[in-house]
C-alpha positions as CSV (number, residue, x, y, z in Angstrom):
1,X,0.1,-0.2,-0.1
2,X,1.4,3.4,-1.0
3,X,1.8,6.0,1.7
4,X,-1.0,8.3,0.0
5,X,-3.6,5.6,-0.5
6,X,-6.7,5.5,2.0
7,X,-6.5,2.6,4.3
8,X,-8.3,-0.6,3.2
9,X,-11.9,-1.4,3.9
10,X,-12.3,-5.1,4.8
11,X,-15.3,-7.0,4.4
12,X,-14.0,-10.3,5.5
13,X,-11.9,-11.7,8.5
14,X,-8.4,-12.0,7.8
15,X,-7.0,-15.3,6.6
16,X,-4.0,-16.2,8.6
17,X,-3.8,-19.8,9.6
18,X,-3.9,-21.1,13.0
19,X,-3.5,-24.3,14.6
20,X,-7.1,-25.2,13.9
21,X,-8.0,-23.3,11.2
22,X,-5.4,-24.7,8.6
23,X,-4.6,-23.0,5.4
24,X,-5.0,-25.1,2.2
25,X,-2.0,-24.9,0.3
26,X,-0.3,-26.9,-2.7
27,X,1.4,-29.1,-0.4
28,X,-1.2,-30.0,2.1
29,X,-2.7,-28.1,5.0
30,X,-0.7,-25.6,6.8
31,X,-0.8,-24.9,10.8
32,X,0.4,-21.9,12.5
33,X,0.9,-22.6,16.1
34,X,1.0,-19.4,18.3
35,X,3.7,-19.3,20.9
36,X,3.4,-16.3,23.1
37,X,6.8,-14.9,23.7
38,X,8.4,-17.5,21.8
39,X,8.8,-19.9,24.8
40,X,8.5,-23.6,24.5
41,X,9.0,-26.2,27.3
42,X,11.0,-29.3,26.3
43,X,7.8,-31.5,26.3
44,X,6.2,-29.4,24.0
45,X,9.0,-28.9,21.6
46,X,9.1,-32.9,21.7
47,X,5.6,-33.2,20.9
48,X,5.9,-30.6,18.1
49,X,8.8,-32.6,16.6
50,X,6.6,-35.9,16.7
51,X,3.7,-33.9,15.2
52,X,5.6,-32.8,12.4
53,X,7.0,-36.4,11.5
54,X,3.8,-38.1,11.9
55,X,1.0,-35.8,10.5
56,X,3.2,-33.1,8.3
57,X,6.0,-33.3,5.9
58,X,8.6,-33.7,8.4
59,X,9.9,-30.2,8.8
60,X,8.9,-27.2,11.1
61,X,9.3,-23.6,10.2
62,X,9.8,-20.6,12.6
63,X,7.9,-17.4,11.5
64,X,8.8,-13.9,11.8
65,X,6.6,-13.4,15.0
66,X,8.5,-16.6,16.8
67,X,5.8,-19.0,16.1
68,X,5.9,-22.4,14.6
69,X,4.6,-23.6,11.2
70,X,4.0,-27.2,10.0
71,X,3.2,-28.1,6.5
72,X,1.7,-31.2,4.8
73,X,-1.0,-31.9,7.0
74,X,-4.2,-33.8,6.1
75,X,-7.7,-33.0,6.9
76,X,-8.5,-36.4,8.2
77,X,-5.8,-36.1,10.9
78,X,-7.3,-33.0,12.5
79,X,-8.9,-34.8,15.5
80,X,-5.3,-36.2,16.3
81,X,-3.6,-33.0,15.8
82,X,-6.1,-31.1,17.9
83,X,-5.5,-33.6,20.8
84,X,-2.0,-33.5,20.8
85,X,-1.5,-29.7,20.9
86,X,-4.3,-29.6,23.6
87,X,-2.3,-32.3,25.6
88,X,1.0,-30.2,25.3
89,X,-0.6,-26.9,26.6
90,X,-0.4,-25.3,23.1
91,X,-4.1,-24.6,22.8
92,X,-5.2,-22.9,26.2
93,X,-8.3,-21.8,24.4
94,X,-9.7,-22.8,20.9
95,X,-11.7,-19.6,20.4
96,X,-8.4,-17.6,20.9
97,X,-6.1,-19.5,19.4
98,X,-5.1,-17.1,16.5
99,X,-4.8,-14.1,18.5
100,X,-2.1,-15.1,20.8
101,X,0.4,-13.0,18.9
102,X,2.7,-11.8,21.2
103,X,6.5,-11.1,20.5
104,X,9.0,-10.3,23.6
105,X,12.7,-9.9,23.5
106,X,14.4,-13.5,23.4
107,X,17.0,-12.5,25.8
108,X,15.0,-10.9,28.3
109,X,15.9,-12.0,31.9
110,X,18.9,-14.1,30.4
111,X,21.6,-11.7,30.3
112,X,21.2,-9.0,33.0
113,X,20.2,-6.5,30.6
114,X,17.0,-4.7,30.3
115,X,14.8,-3.0,32.9
116,X,12.2,-5.8,33.2
117,X,11.6,-9.5,32.2
118,X,9.3,-9.3,29.2
119,X,8.7,-13.0,29.3
120,X,6.5,-12.5,32.5
121,X,4.6,-9.9,30.7
122,X,4.1,-12.2,27.9
123,X,2.6,-15.0,30.0
124,X,0.5,-12.6,31.9
125,X,-1.0,-11.1,28.7
126,X,-1.5,-14.3,27.0
127,X,-3.7,-15.3,30.1
128,X,-5.7,-12.1,30.0
129,X,-6.4,-12.7,26.3
130,X,-7.6,-16.0,26.6
131,X,-9.8,-15.0,29.6
132,X,-11.7,-12.5,27.8
133,X,-14.7,-13.3,25.3
134,X,-14.2,-10.1,23.4
135,X,-10.7,-10.3,22.4
136,X,-11.4,-13.4,20.1
137,X,-12.7,-10.4,17.8
138,X,-8.9,-9.3,17.4
139,X,-7.4,-10.3,13.8
140,X,-5.0,-13.0,13.4
141,X,-2.6,-10.4,12.3
142,X,-3.1,-7.9,15.3
143,X,0.5,-7.9,17.5
144,X,1.6,-7.2,20.7
145,X,5.4,-6.3,21.5
146,X,6.6,-6.5,24.6
147,X,10.5,-5.1,24.7
148,X,12.4,-5.1,28.1
149,X,14.0,-1.8,27.4
150,X,17.0,-3.0,25.3
151,X,15.2,-2.0,21.9
152,X,15.5,-5.2,20.2
153,X,11.8,-5.9,19.5
154,X,10.4,-2.4,19.8
155,X,10.7,-1.6,16.0
156,X,9.2,-4.8,14.6
157,X,5.7,-3.1,14.1
158,X,3.5,-3.9,16.9
159,X,0.0,-2.7,17.2
160,X,0.6,-2.3,20.8
161,X,4.1,-2.1,21.9
162,X,5.1,-1.8,25.4
163,X,8.9,-0.9,26.4
164,X,10.3,-1.0,30.0
165,X,12.2,1.9,31.4
166,X,14.4,2.4,34.5
167,X,12.5,3.0,37.7
168,X,9.9,0.3,37.6
169,X,8.4,2.2,34.6
170,X,7.4,1.4,31.1
171,X,6.1,3.3,27.9
172,X,3.3,1.9,26.0
173,X,2.9,2.9,22.3
174,X,-0.4,2.7,20.2
175,X,-0.8,4.6,17.0
176,X,1.7,7.2,17.7
177,X,0.5,7.8,21.3
178,X,2.8,7.1,24.4
179,X,2.1,7.0,27.9
180,X,4.2,6.1,31.0
181,X,2.9,3.4,33.5
182,X,4.1,1.2,36.3
183,X,6.0,-1.9,34.9
184,X,3.4,-4.2,36.6
185,X,0.4,-2.5,34.8
186,X,1.8,-3.5,31.3
187,X,-0.3,-6.7,30.6
188,X,-3.7,-5.2,31.8
189,X,-2.5,-1.7,29.8
190,X,-2.0,-3.7,26.6
191,X,-5.4,-5.6,26.9
192,X,-7.1,-2.4,27.4
193,X,-5.1,-0.8,24.4
194,X,-6.4,-3.8,22.1
195,X,-9.9,-2.9,23.3
196,X,-9.6,0.8,22.3
197,X,-8.6,-0.5,19.0
198,X,-11.8,-2.6,18.6
199,X,-13.7,0.2,19.5
200,X,-12.2,2.3,17.2
201,X,-12.4,-0.2,14.4
202,X,-16.2,-0.6,14.8
203,X,-16.7,3.1,14.9
204,X,-14.6,3.5,11.6
205,X,-16.6,0.7,10.0
206,X,-14.0,-0.4,7.6
207,X,-13.3,-3.7,9.2
208,X,-9.5,-2.8,10.0
209,X,-7.3,-5.9,11.0
210,X,-4.6,-3.4,12.5
211,X,-4.1,-0.3,14.0
212,X,-2.3,1.1,10.8
213,X,-5.4,0.3,9.0
214,X,-7.8,2.7,10.8
215,X,-8.8,6.0,8.9
216,X,-7.8,9.1,10.1
217,X,-10.1,10.6,12.9
218,X,-10.5,7.2,14.4
219,X,-7.3,6.7,16.3
220,X,-7.8,4.6,19.6
221,X,-7.9,6.9,22.9
222,X,-5.4,5.2,24.7
223,X,-5.4,7.4,28.0
224,X,-9.1,7.0,28.2
225,X,-8.9,3.3,27.7
226,X,-6.3,3.0,30.3
227,X,-8.4,5.0,32.8
228,X,-11.5,3.1,32.1
229,X,-9.5,0.0,33.1
230,X,-8.5,1.6,36.4
231,X,-4.8,1.9,35.4
232,X,-2.9,5.0,36.0
233,X,-0.5,6.5,33.5
234,X,1.2,9.8,32.6
235,X,0.5,11.0,29.1
236,X,2.9,14.1,29.4
237,X,6.5,14.2,29.3
238,X,7.1,10.8,28.0
239,X,10.3,10.4,26.1
240,X,9.6,10.3,22.4
241,X,13.1,9.3,21.0
242,X,13.1,6.5,18.6
243,X,13.9,3.1,20.0
244,X,17.0,1.1,18.7
245,X,16.7,-0.8,15.5
246,X,15.3,-4.2,15.6
247,X,18.3,-6.5,16.4
248,X,18.2,-9.9,17.7
249,X,21.0,-12.2,19.1
250,X,23.4,-13.0,16.7
251,X,24.3,-16.7,16.4
252,X,27.0,-17.8,18.7
253,X,27.4,-18.1,22.7
254,X,26.5,-15.7,25.2
255,X,27.7,-15.8,28.8
256,X,25.0,-15.3,31.5
257,X,25.1,-13.8,34.9
258,X,24.5,-17.2,36.8
259,X,27.4,-18.9,35.1
260,X,25.9,-20.8,32.4
261,X,25.8,-19.8,28.6
262,X,23.0,-19.1,26.3
263,X,23.3,-20.4,22.7
264,X,21.8,-18.8,19.7
265,X,21.4,-20.7,16.3
266,X,19.4,-20.3,13.2
267,X,18.3,-23.0,11.0
268,X,19.0,-22.2,7.4
269,X,16.2,-20.2,5.4
270,X,14.2,-20.7,8.9
271,X,13.1,-24.2,8.5
272,X,14.5,-27.3,10.1
273,X,14.1,-30.9,9.7
274,X,12.6,-33.1,12.5
275,X,16.1,-34.6,13.2
276,X,17.6,-30.9,13.2
277,X,14.6,-30.1,15.7
278,X,15.5,-33.0,18.0
279,X,19.1,-32.2,17.9
280,X,18.1,-29.3,20.0
281,X,16.9,-31.9,22.9
282,X,17.2,-32.2,25.9
283,X,16.9,-28.5,26.6
284,X,19.6,-27.9,29.3
285,X,17.6,-25.1,30.7
286,X,14.1,-26.8,30.3
287,X,13.0,-24.3,27.5
288,X,14.0,-23.0,24.2
289,X,12.9,-19.4,22.7
290,X,12.1,-19.0,19.1
291,X,12.9,-15.4,18.0
292,X,11.0,-13.1,15.5
293,X,14.3,-13.5,13.3
294,X,13.4,-17.0,12.9
295,X,16.3,-18.0,15.3
296,X,16.4,-20.3,18.5
297,X,17.8,-19.5,21.9
298,X,18.7,-22.3,24.3
299,X,19.1,-20.8,28.0
300,X,20.9,-22.7,30.7
301,X,23.6,-24.5,28.8
302,X,26.7,-25.5,31.4
303,X,29.5,-23.4,30.3
304,X,32.1,-26.2,30.2
305,X,30.3,-27.9,27.4
306,X,28.8,-24.8,25.6
307,X,31.4,-24.9,22.9
308,X,31.1,-28.4,22.1
309,X,27.2,-28.1,22.3
310,X,27.4,-25.4,19.5
311,X,29.7,-27.5,17.5
312,X,27.1,-30.3,17.6
313,X,24.5,-28.0,16.3
314,X,26.7,-26.8,13.4
315,X,27.3,-30.3,12.2
316,X,23.5,-30.8,12.4
317,X,23.2,-27.9,9.9
318,X,22.3,-24.7,12.2
319,X,23.8,-21.6,11.7
320,X,26.2,-21.1,14.6
321,X,28.5,-17.9,13.5
322,X,27.6,-14.5,12.5
323,X,30.0,-14.6,9.4
324,X,27.9,-17.7,7.8
325,X,26.5,-16.3,4.4
326,X,23.3,-18.1,5.5
327,X,22.8,-15.9,8.4
328,X,20.0,-13.2,7.8
329,X,18.6,-15.0,4.7
330,X,15.0,-15.9,4.6
331,X,12.4,-16.9,2.1
332,X,8.5,-17.2,1.7
333,X,7.3,-20.8,0.8
334,X,7.4,-20.2,-2.9
335,X,6.6,-23.0,-5.5
336,X,5.7,-25.7,-5.3
337,X,3.9,-25.0,-1.9
338,X,2.3,-21.7,-2.8
339,X,0.4,-21.5,-6.1
340,X,0.7,-17.5,-5.9
341,X,4.4,-17.7,-6.0
342,X,6.2,-17.0,-9.2
343,X,9.2,-19.1,-8.8
344,X,11.0,-21.5,-6.4
345,X,12.3,-18.8,-4.2
346,X,13.8,-21.3,-1.6
347,X,15.7,-22.9,-4.2
348,X,17.0,-19.9,-5.6
349,X,17.9,-18.5,-2.6
350,X,19.6,-21.5,-1.3
351,X,21.5,-21.5,-4.7
352,X,22.6,-17.8,-4.4
353,X,24.0,-18.5,-0.9
354,X,25.7,-21.8,-1.6
355,X,27.4,-20.1,-4.4
356,X,28.9,-17.5,-2.3
357,X,26.8,-14.6,-3.8
358,X,26.2,-11.6,-1.8
359,X,23.0,-9.4,-1.7
360,X,24.0,-5.9,-1.2
361,X,23.0,-4.5,2.1
362,X,22.6,-7.9,3.4
363,X,23.3,-9.2,6.9
364,X,26.0,-11.4,5.2
365,X,28.4,-8.5,5.3
366,X,28.6,-8.0,1.4
367,X,31.2,-5.8,0.2
368,X,29.7,-2.3,-1.1
369,X,31.0,-1.5,-4.4
370,X,30.3,1.7,-6.6
371,X,27.1,0.2,-8.0
372,X,25.6,0.0,-4.1
373,X,25.8,3.7,-3.8
374,X,22.0,3.9,-3.2
375,X,22.5,2.1,0.0
376,X,23.4,4.5,2.8
377,X,25.9,2.9,5.2
378,X,23.2,2.8,8.1
379,X,21.0,0.5,5.7
380,X,23.5,-2.2,5.1
381,X,23.9,-5.6,6.5
382,X,20.2,-6.2,7.3
383,X,18.3,-9.2,6.8
384,X,17.6,-10.4,3.4
385,X,14.1,-11.8,2.5
386,X,13.3,-13.6,-0.8
387,X,9.9,-13.4,-1.9
388,X,7.6,-14.9,-4.7
389,X,5.1,-12.4,-5.1
390,X,4.2,-9.0,-3.7
391,X,2.3,-10.3,-0.8
392,X,5.8,-11.2,0.7
393,X,4.3,-13.5,3.5
394,X,6.5,-13.6,6.5
395,X,8.9,-10.8,5.5
396,X,11.1,-9.8,8.7
397,X,10.0,-6.7,11.0
398,X,12.1,-3.8,11.0
399,X,14.7,-2.8,8.2
400,X,15.3,-5.6,5.6
401,X,16.5,-6.1,2.2
402,X,13.6,-7.2,-0.2
403,X,14.4,-9.9,-3.0
404,X,11.1,-9.8,-5.1
405,X,10.6,-12.5,-7.9
406,X,9.3,-10.7,-11.1
407,X,8.0,-13.4,-12.9
408,X,9.9,-12.0,-16.0
409,X,10.4,-14.8,-18.8
410,X,14.2,-14.3,-18.8
411,X,16.3,-16.3,-16.3
412,X,18.9,-13.8,-16.2
413,X,19.6,-12.2,-13.0
414,X,18.7,-8.8,-13.7
415,X,15.2,-9.7,-15.0
416,X,14.2,-12.6,-12.2
417,X,14.4,-10.7,-9.2
418,X,14.0,-6.9,-7.9
419,X,16.1,-6.0,-4.7
420,X,14.9,-3.0,-2.5
421,X,16.0,-2.1,1.1
422,X,12.9,-1.5,3.0
423,X,13.1,0.9,6.0
424,X,10.5,0.4,8.9
425,X,8.3,3.5,10.1
426,X,9.6,5.3,13.1
427,X,8.8,3.4,16.5
428,X,6.2,6.5,16.9
429,X,4.6,6.1,13.7
430,X,1.3,4.2,13.1
431,X,1.8,0.5,12.4
432,X,1.3,-0.6,9.1
433,X,2.9,2.5,7.4
434,X,4.6,1.3,4.5
435,X,8.7,1.1,4.4
436,X,10.7,3.4,2.2
437,X,12.1,1.3,-0.7
438,X,15.9,2.1,-2.1
439,X,16.7,0.1,-5.0
440,X,19.9,-1.8,-5.1
441,X,21.4,-4.3,-7.4
442,X,20.0,-7.6,-8.0
443,X,21.6,-10.9,-6.8
444,X,22.3,-14.0,-9.0
445,X,19.4,-16.6,-9.2
446,X,20.1,-20.3,-9.8
447,X,20.5,-19.9,-13.4
448,X,23.3,-17.4,-13.0
449,X,24.8,-19.0,-9.8
450,X,25.4,-22.3,-11.7
């Protein structure tokens, strides 16, 4: 959507897949399991691996919101699938399963940084969402973002964003409005903000799915919503400086204050086999954390064996070093799984990475040549995402390099893909504002990489 275009008018609910409302694709049914805050217990991770092996295509995907996607499901297996997820505690409310979209910083509470543990916020907010009938009216695209104050996730385009601040305070941001409140009030305040959005959406009558789709004159009244919820907030004097650019943990080891180590690894192109998934088990700290950059964080590793454990995961095919050409590369499903795609983007991306090709501006640290002059220094070394059509399903939040298939009949590199750098709107802007494109040179495709 161009910046000068009016917000869309929605006549139908969003079509985002869920754990129960499966999406019909060319390769079978697709399930998306919401994992609030990205946290899975060891038992939940084990059961998801079993489900992907027995009922799916044998692979698991990590989404740009830190959720799990399993493809290749059959409709006849729906009862077994539902029972498995319910038994694992992954479906606390059938009615709310698609609205549990909560992103929290993956290192929160692990490394001594930040001003609050955003994971506790996520757990409380999830319980509040599932405990109210009206919250089921939120779309499957509505997003809560909870930042512990380090700024790693605050730029990911949440409809409701909360960031911890010093002194037991936090800042809540909705549609450009910022209010300060007590840290302990964040989950209830986020819930109230979602209610204010629904009120504004109903008044607008446009069927908006997200805050950024509300027409002018229908901005949620955040302060009034918090006061109705009995929450104290300060609407004056709230700092308005932009947050840090979205940046998650790089692959590798991170020492923790308790003497253990935190492992950060990435599956190539955001998908991994059941064998790779099981290579993560048993979980040393009893949990794994999925990140909105399609990574996996393993807390609680004994420091003495951390290097060896990381080497094992590298042999299993995970990205474990920041200098890996696979780091930062991602794709949509592409052909043959998605009929809307113009090409097999996963094969194209894999061929380009394996050939040593570098996408200008990418997170792989590509050298900048005179031809790359359109890319300012601050926009280099970003995640690179390959898409088969303009929908760009699953693209990263924040700033990223967009590699879009053009569908041109020629197989030449200059025709097959168009590359742009997308800049996220400022953290104070309304969610959904389109990024600013900057044209950069096109990477090689399979044909040119061979």
